[in-house]
C-alpha positions in Angstrom: -42.1 19.5 -170.0 -42.3 22.5 -172.2 -40.6 21.4 -175.7 -38.7 25.1 -175.1 -37.5 24.5 -171.5 -36.7 21.3 -172.4 -34.4 22.4 -175.3 -33.0 25.1 -172.7 -32.1 22.4 -170.5 -30.6 20.5 -173.6 -28.4 23.4 -174.5 -27.1 24.0 -170.5 -26.2 20.3 -170.3 -24.6 19.8 -174.2 -23.2 23.3 -174.6 -22.8 24.9 -171.1 -21.3 21.3 -169.4 -23.3 22.2 -166.3 -23.1 19.6 -163.6 -26.3 16.4 -163.2 -27.2 18.3 -160.0 -26.7 21.6 -161.4 -29.1 20.6 -163.9 -31.6 19.2 -161.0 -32.0 22.8 -159.8 -32.2 24.3 -163.2 -35.3 21.7 -163.8 -36.9 22.4 -160.8 -36.8 26.3 -160.9 -38.1 26.4 -164.4 -41.0 24.0 -163.7 -42.2 27.3 -161.7 -41.5 29.3 -164.5 -43.7 27.1 -166.3 -46.5 27.7 -163.6 -45.7 31.2 -163.5 -46.8 31.4 -167.4 -49.7 29.4 -166.8 -51.9 29.4 -170.2 -50.4 32.2 -171.7 -47.9 31.9 -174.7 -44.4 32.8 -174.3 -44.6 35.9 -176.3 -47.6 37.2 -174.3 -45.2 36.7 -171.0 -44.6 40.2 -169.4 -42.5 41.1 -166.3 -45.7 41.8 -163.8 -46.7 38.0 -164.2 -43.0 37.3 -163.2 -43.0 39.5 -160.3 -46.7 38.4 -159.1 -44.9 34.6 -159.0 -41.9 36.0 -157.1 -44.4 37.2 -154.6 -46.2 34.3 -154.2 -42.7 32.7 -153.7 -42.1 35.2 -150.6 -46.0 35.0 -149.5 -45.2 30.8 -149.2 -42.2 31.6 -146.7 -39.3 31.1 -149.3 -36.0 32.5 -148.2 -34.6 35.6 -150.5 -31.9 33.5 -151.4 -33.6 30.9 -153.0 -36.0 33.3 -154.7 -33.0 35.1 -155.9 -31.5 31.7 -157.6 -35.1 31.1 -158.9 -35.1 34.6 -160.8 -31.7 33.9 -162.2 -32.4 30.8 -163.5 -35.5 32.4 -165.3 -33.4 35.4 -166.6 -31.0 32.9 -168.0 -33.5 31.3 -169.8 -35.9 34.0 -170.9 -32.5 35.2 -172.3 -31.9 32.9 -174.3 -35.6 32.1 -175.3 -35.4 35.6 -176.9 -32.4 34.7 -178.6 -34.3 32.2 -180.3 -37.2 34.7 -181.1 -39.6 32.5 -179.0 -40.4 35.5 -176.4 -39.7 39.2 -176.1 -36.6 40.7 -174.3 -36.0 39.1 -170.7 -37.5 41.4 -168.1 -35.2 42.8 -165.7 -36.1 40.6 -163.0 -34.7 42.2 -159.5 -34.3 39.9 -156.8 -35.0 40.5 -153.0 -32.1 41.3 -151.1 -30.8 38.5 -148.8 -29.1 38.7 -145.3 -25.5 38.1 -145.5 -25.1 35.2 -143.1 -21.7 34.1 -142.5 -20.8 30.9 -143.1 -20.2 28.6 -139.7 -16.9 27.8 -138.8 -15.9 26.0 -135.6 -12.6 27.5 -133.5 -9.6 26.0 -134.4 -8.9 23.8 -131.0 -12.8 22.6 -131.0 -12.2 21.2 -134.5 -9.0 19.2 -133.8 -10.6 17.9 -130.4 -13.7 17.1 -132.5 -11.6 15.1 -135.1 -9.8 12.7 -132.3 -13.3 11.5 -131.0 -14.0 8.1 -131.2 -16.2 6.8 -134.3 -18.9 4.3 -134.1 -17.5 1.6 -131.5 -19.5 -1.3 -132.8 -18.5 -1.1 -136.1 -14.8 -0.7 -136.9 -15.1 -0.4 -140.8 -17.4 2.2 -140.7 -15.4 4.6 -137.7 -12.2 4.0 -140.1 -14.5 5.0 -143.2 -15.8 8.2 -141.3 -12.9 9.1 -139.7 -10.7 9.1 -143.0 -13.8 11.1 -144.7 -14.2 13.7 -141.9 -10.2 14.3 -141.7 -9.7 14.8 -145.8 -13.1 17.6 -145.7 -11.1 19.4 -143.0 -7.6 18.8 -144.4 -8.6 19.9 -147.9 -11.5 22.0 -147.7 -13.4 19.7 -150.5 -17.1 20.0 -151.0 -19.2 17.1 -150.3 -20.2 15.9 -153.7 -16.5 16.2 -154.3 -15.3 13.7 -151.7 -18.0 11.3 -152.6 -17.2 11.0 -156.0 -13.1 10.3 -155.2 -12.1 7.0 -156.5 -9.3 5.4 -155.3 -6.7 4.0 -157.9 -8.4 2.3 -160.7 -7.2 -1.6 -161.3 -4.9 -1.6 -164.2 -7.0 -1.3 -167.5 -10.0 0.2 -165.9 -9.8 3.7 -167.0 -10.2 3.2 -170.2 -13.1 1.1 -170.1 -16.0 3.3 -171.7 -18.3 2.9 -168.8 -15.6 4.5 -166.3 -15.2 7.7 -165.9 -13.4 9.1 -162.5 -15.2 12.4 -160.8 -11.8 12.4 -158.7 -8.9 10.3 -157.7 -6.4 10.2 -154.6 -3.0 10.0 -155.1 -1.5 8.9 -151.6 2.0 9.6 -152.7 2.1 13.3 -153.9 -1.0 13.7 -150.7 -3.3 14.9 -153.1 -7.1 14.7 -154.1 -7.8 15.3 -157.6 -11.3 16.6 -157.7 -14.1 17.9 -160.3 -15.7 20.8 -158.7 -18.5 23.5 -160.1 -18.1 23.7 -163.7 -16.7 20.5 -164.2 -13.4 21.9 -163.4 -10.3 19.7 -161.8 -8.1 21.0 -158.7 -5.8 19.4 -157.2 -6.1 19.8 -153.4 -3.2 18.8 -150.8 -3.8 17.0 -147.5 -2.3 16.8 -144.4 -0.3 14.0 -142.2 -3.6 13.2 -140.1 -5.6 12.6 -143.4 -2.7 10.6 -144.6 -2.8 8.3 -141.6 -6.9 8.1 -141.4 -6.4 7.4 -145.1 -4.3 4.6 -144.7 -6.1 2.8 -142.2 -9.2 3.2 -144.3 -7.1 1.6 -147.3 -6.4 -1.4 -145.3 -9.8 -2.3 -144.2 -11.3 -0.8 -147.7 -10.9 -4.3 -149.4 -13.3 -6.2 -147.1 -16.1 -4.2 -148.6 -14.8 -3.4 -152.1 -16.3 -5.0 -155.1 -14.5 -7.4 -157.3 -15.7 -6.3 -160.9 -15.1 -3.1 -163.0 -18.4 -1.3 -162.0 -18.1 2.6 -160.9 -18.3 1.5 -157.0 -15.6 -1.1 -157.2 -13.1 1.9 -157.3 -15.1 4.4 -155.1 -12.8 5.5 -152.4 -15.0 5.7 -149.7 -17.6 2.6 -149.7 -20.9 2.2 -147.7 -21.3 -1.4 -145.6 -22.9 -2.9 -149.1 -20.0 -1.9 -150.8 -21.5 0.9 -153.0 -20.2 4.7 -153.4 -21.0 6.5 -150.1 -23.5 9.5 -151.1 -23.4 13.2 -150.3 -27.0 12.0 -148.4 -25.4 9.4 -146.2 -22.2 11.4 -145.4 -24.4 14.1 -144.2 -26.1 11.7 -141.8 -22.9 10.3 -140.7 -20.9 13.3 -140.0 -24.3 14.4 -138.3 -24.4 11.7 -135.8 -20.7 11.9 -135.3 -21.2 15.8 -134.1 -24.0 14.5 -131.9 -22.4 11.7 -130.5 -19.2 13.9 -129.4 -21.5 16.4 -127.6 -21.2 19.0 -130.4 -23.9 22.2 -129.7 -24.3 22.9 -133.8 -25.7 20.9 -136.1 -22.5 19.4 -138.0 -22.6 19.1 -141.5 -19.9 18.6 -144.4 -19.7 22.2 -145.2 -18.9 23.2 -141.7 -15.4 21.5 -142.2 -15.1 23.2 -145.5 -15.8 26.4 -143.9 -13.4 26.0 -141.1 -10.9 24.8 -143.2 -11.1 27.9 -145.5 -11.6 30.0 -142.2 -8.0 28.3 -140.2 -6.1 28.4 -143.5 -6.9 32.4 -143.6 -6.2 33.2 -140.4 -2.6 31.4 -140.9 -1.7 32.5 -144.1 -3.4 35.6 -144.8 -3.4 34.7 -148.4 -6.6 34.8 -149.7 -5.8 33.6 -153.7 -4.2 30.6 -152.3 -7.1 29.8 -150.2 -9.4 30.6 -153.1 -7.7 28.0 -155.4 -7.9 25.4 -153.0 -11.5 25.8 -152.4 -12.1 26.0 -156.2 -14.2 29.2 -156.1 -14.2 30.7 -159.6 -14.3 34.4 -157.9 -12.2 35.5 -155.1 -15.3 37.3 -154.1 -16.8 34.2 -153.2 -13.3 33.8 -150.8 -13.7 37.1 -149.3 -16.6 36.1 -147.1 -14.1 33.9 -145.1 -12.0 37.6 -144.5 -15.0 38.6 -142.4 -14.8 35.4 -140.3 -10.8 36.2 -139.8 -11.5 39.8 -138.6 -14.3 37.9 -136.0 -11.4 36.2 -134.7 -9.0 39.0 -134.6 -11.5 41.0 -132.9 -12.1 38.3 -130.0 -8.0 37.7 -129.6 -8.1 42.0 -129.1 -10.9 41.9 -126.6 -9.3 38.8 -124.8 -5.7 40.1 -124.9 -5.4 44.3 -125.2 -5.6 45.9 -121.9 -7.5 48.7 -123.0 -10.1 46.2 -124.6 -10.9 44.6 -121.3 -13.9 45.8 -119.4 -14.0 46.9 -116.1 -14.8 44.4 -113.1 -17.4 45.3 -110.4 -14.6 46.0 -108.0 -12.9 48.0 -110.2 -16.4 50.2 -111.1 -16.5 50.6 -107.6 
C-alpha cells in the first residue's frame, strides 16, 4: 500500500482507536482512492479526478449509500494528508443523495411467535445456543458483532492474563450484557426473563463444547460445534435458516431483531433517549429513524380502529 495511506490507517488505529472491522472498511475505501489517483502525485490530485472515480462507481451499480461512505473516507484521509503537507486542501466532494430506507422490523406478535418456534430438532446443543442468541438479540437490541464478542464469566485469574481481553461479558445476576460497541464504547444492555431462561438452558449444555484452556474461545459465551467462538457470518447463516424453517416471508437477519427491539421499545415507552442509550447510538439522529416506524404503527392502528378512517364497503357505497 501507498506509505501515506498506510500512515493514515495507523493513525486511525492508534490515535482514533477504530475497531478492526472499521479499519478493514477504511482500507478497502482507501484502495479505491489509490486507484482514483493512479500515477498522479498526491499534490496533483484534483477534485475532478475524484468526481470521475465516483461516477465510475455509480456506473458499476454501487448504491448511493456505499458511494457516500467511500467519499467520506476519502475526505477524511485527504484532510489528514493536507495537514501533513502531502497534498493540497481536501476537495469538498458531495455525496449522491441516498434513499432513506426505513429499517425492517417485525410486528410484536410475529416476533413473539417467531422466537417460540422450535430450533434444529436433531441438534439440541445448537438449538439451545441459537435460542439463547436470538432471544438475547431481541431482548437487548445488540449488534451481531457485540453478541459474538460476549464472554461467559472467565475463569479465576484469566482476566489478568495478557492475552485475554474481553470485548464484553454477561452478568446473569444483574441481567446485563456488557458489550463493546462502535468506537470501542462500553455499555450495559439489560435483558429480560425470556432471554434469561434461554441463557440458563444454554449454559447447562455449554460445557459439552467448551475448551479446557485459557484461550479467547474457551471464554466465549456462544460456541459452534467445534468449541470456537460463534462468528458473525455463522450467526447470520443460522438466523436466516431459522427464519426460513419458521416460514417467515422476509429474510431474517440479526439486525432485524435489533430493529424490532428498538421499534417495540419506542412504541411502548416513547422514550427516544432511553432507546438511544440501549442501542449505543452516539447521536440521537440515528435513533430517530425508529420514530418513523412508530408513526407507521400508529397509522395502521388508526386505520384499523377509527370509525372515520375505515373505507366504505361495497354495500355502503351502493
